[in-house]
C-alpha positions, -999 to +999 in steps of 0.1 A: +360-520+350+352-484+340+327-467+362+308-438+346+283-414+361+257-399+337+240-369+353+205-366+340+180-394+330+163-377+301+168-389+265+203-376+261+214-392+294+198-425+287+211-426+251+246-420+265+242-448+290+230-471+262+259-464+240+283-470+269+271-505+276+263-516+240+298-509+226+326-534+224+356-511+225+357-512+263+342-545+275+332-537+311+316-503+316+292-498+346+270-468+345+251-449+373+225-426+359+220-399+385+190-376+386+178-349+410+143-363+408+132-397+421+116-403+387+135-410+354+129-399+318+134-361+322+114-341+297+097-372+283+079-374+317+078-337+326+078-319+293+057-339+268+021-329+269-002-355+286-023-360+255+007-370+234+006-407+241+027-417+212+057-396+222+052-405+259+054-441+249+091-434+243+093-441+281+091-478+273+123-476+252+141-456+279+129-481+305+145-510+286+179-492+287+177-483+324+169-520+332+202-531+316+222-552+341+252-528+339+231-496+343+217-484+377+192-455+380+201-434+411+173-408+417+169-382+444+206-373+441+213-336+433+247-327+420+258-295+438+244-305+472+260-324+501+294-317+486+286-335+454+302-312+429+322-321+397+354-326+417+338-350+441+321-370+413+356-376+398+366-391+431+337-416+427+337-423+390+363-426+362+342-404+340+311-381+343+288-372+314+266-342+322+232-344+304+215-317+325+195-300+297+185-264+295+163-257+325+158-220+323+132-203+300+142-173+280+126-140+290+111-113+268+129-084+285+099-061+281+080-039+306+053-057+326+067-091+321+066-098+358+030-088+363+007-113+380-009-134+353+023-135+333+043-167+334+067-188+314+053-216+294+078-238+312+060-232+345+027-240+330+040-272+314+056-283+347+023-278+364+002-299+341+030-325+339+031-329+377+067-317+382+072-317+420+089-283+418+058-267+401+044-239+422+008-251+420-022-235+403-012-198+402-025-195+366-053-172+358-076-199+343-106-176+352-094-155+324-114-153+292-085-146+269-049-160+269-019-150+249+009-175+242+040-158+229+060-180+206+054-203+176+072-235+184+061-269+196+059-258+233+037-229+223+015-253+204+013-277+233+003-249+257-023-235+234-038-270+228-040-278+265-057-244+272-082-252+244-091-287+255-119-296+278-113-315+310-132-346+296-106-348+268-077-348+293-093-372+319-080-403+302-044-390+304-021-390+334-025-352+341-025-347+379-059-345+395-054-309+408-045-297+373-073-316+357-098-300+382-084-265+375-085-270+337-121-282+340-131-249+356-111-229+331-130-200+315-104-194+288-122-193+255-099-172+233-063-184+229-039-162+209-006-178+198+016-150+185+049-149+166+072-121+156+079-137+122+057-154+096+043-189+093+071-199+068+096-193+096+077-208+125+095-235+145+066-260+151+065-294+134+036-300+110+022-329+130+020-307+162+005-279+142-022-300+126-033-313+160-047-278+167-072-282+139-083-316+153-096-305+187-133-314+191-143-282+209-120-256+194-114-240+160-083-223+145-086-187+133-059-172+110-058-136+099-053-134+061-037-100+065-009-116+086-002-142+060-001-117+032+031-103+048+049-136+044+068-135+010+063-173+007+026-171+011+018-157-024+050-165-043+053-202-053+091-198-061+097-184-026+077-212-010+096-238-031+129-226-016+117-234+019+126-266+038+099-292+034+085-288+070+081-251+065+062-256+032+039-281+049+033-256+078+025-229+053-001-252+035-018-260+068-021-224+078-033-214+043-061-240+047-072-226+080-073-191+067-096-202+039-121-221+060-153-205+074-159-201+111-176-232+127-188-215+159-169-237+183-168-231+220-131-221+220-110-204+194-072-205+188-060-175+170-027-179+151-011-144+147+021-136+129+044-106+124+037-092+158+065-084+183+056-080+220+068-047+234+049-044+267+024-061+290-003-037+301-017-036+336-052-032+351-059-035+388-024-048+394-026-077+369-018-082+333-047-071+311-033-070+276-002-073+255+009-045+232+026-057+200+044-039+173+037-049+137+067-063+120+076-070+084+103-091+067+136-073+065+147-092+034+176-109+053+156-136+071+146-114+100+120-088+107+119-051+114+094-030+133+070-007+115+060+016+143+024+004+141+010-012+172-018-035+182-032-046+216-046-080+224-066-084+256-053-111+279-056-119+316-031-148+312+001-145+292+025-174+287+059-169+270+073-198+250+103-183+234+130-209+241+152-224+268+186-217+282+212-238+300+219-231+337+254-230+351+264-260+373+287-250+401+322-263+394+317-266+356+328-240+331+299-222+314+295-202+282+271-174+292+266-163+257+254-196+244+241-211+277+262-242+272+293-259+287+323-254+264+334-287+248+353-303+220+336-334+207+318-337+240+349-333+261+345-305+287+370-277+281+386-259+310+405-228+298+404-242+264+419-276+273+399-309+276+393-318+312+401-355+318+370-375+327+344-347+321+319-348+292+286-333+281+257-344+259+223-330+250+211-295+253+238-284+278+263-294+251+247-281+219+220-257+231+182-263+231+179-274+195+165-304+176+139-330+186+142-360+210+159-381+183+186-355+179+200-366+212+211-400+197+240-387+175+248-361+201+253-387+228+271-411+204+297-384+196+303-378+233+306-415+242+330-420+213+353-394+228+350-410+263+358-444+250+389-431+231+401-417+265+391-449+285+426-464+288+439-433+306+407-428+326+407-464+339+441-457+356+426-432+380+417-445+415+380-442+423+356-452+452+349-489+454+312-483+461+300-449+448+265-455+460+277-461+496+297-429+493+266-410+482+247-422+512+275-413+536+274-378+522+238-374+532+220-383+500+190-406+501+191-423+467+159-437+451+169-467+430+150-486+404+127-505+428+118-472+444+108-458+410+087-489+403+070-483+436+061-448+425+047-461+393+026-486+412+013-458+435+003-437+405-016-466+391-034-472+424-042-435+426-057-436+392-079-465+403-092-446+433-101-416+410-117-437+383-090-428+358-059-444+343-025-439+360-024-404+375+009-387+383+019-378+419+027-341+418+046-334+451+079-343+467+065-359+499+041-380+478+068-392+455+093-400+482+067-417+504+057-439+474+093-447+469+096-459+505+115-428+518+088-412+540+095-375+534+121-354+517+155-352+533 
């Protein structure tokens, strides 16, 4: 028997577990999927917007994997606490696959970034997704104008949630406190701003088009911004773009040509503007100063020395994620990843026996959910090639008992099912569908653990 711990129950971790038990090269592999949270699914539960039911339905596929007879979900176990570091994990398991994602948001590094009213989009997403670490409603939803800095899918999600009415979100599993706050929101102008042009933006076309389908909001595009994009007017330049970028450009071109509809809320798509400072009034953010940029002819942009200010009492930055060092594992500060070779963790340039990585902590925050499949498969192939040597190492007979003896209070699959049942019951009492529990005591009580410990 080969015992493997997978640290992280998001898509990359679940795909790694699936590959481990579905292969035939090593016949008897048992997998513990460890997670800091008492709930599985990672960013599929805590990062996908609540109104994206199709993507959220991926949970059903992940559930099927985690219910496999040779896979056990072990939640409420945090690696790095109670002496559970990489060295200790190798005492308990023949191999460990770290699928811990990229938990830190990137910063802008400009004056005023820490003013009240300025937040990372990650914090906002965690709040409306009911992450138990979310800090609560500290967001300036009494603002009339919000600026979202970034032109990727996270920025699109955040802009869309700000532009939706509470009635549109009520059928989703958004937590009740967030639903109430969004229902009282006075935000009417949402500005989504990128430093480059629409032909270089990172959103997918499906996500982008959803902005134009909101019942109480309209999209406004500045033709002057588009005119700066070489691919906007030049068919040959557009033809050289990847297909998704060409489609994005067509969508934005259509919005620029349509007349105003007088909707209650407006989403302004702005391009070729680089944030240089957040401006203050009465101790809070009041506006963002941008420098106009233009293409530099090499795929990037350069500043022009011309500036523009956009009023905003709420600013959300959505400019990417970065991996976080895990105590005891090597870390590449430049790339925000764990150094590896084919998924094998490298210590001083040499593969470390029994230690592997997959997902964003392996390759950086790139790709979509499906990108994790080949990434996990490569890592598992390396692990299986090493299996004959790994299986010779002595490990604990009962890793779960050892975790409990170390002070951990694991939430296993029945505990997670109890959380699901409690969320369904909560929805019934509120006259809604299933509603997420958004705090640690509530989750652990539902799982049968009383309070956090």
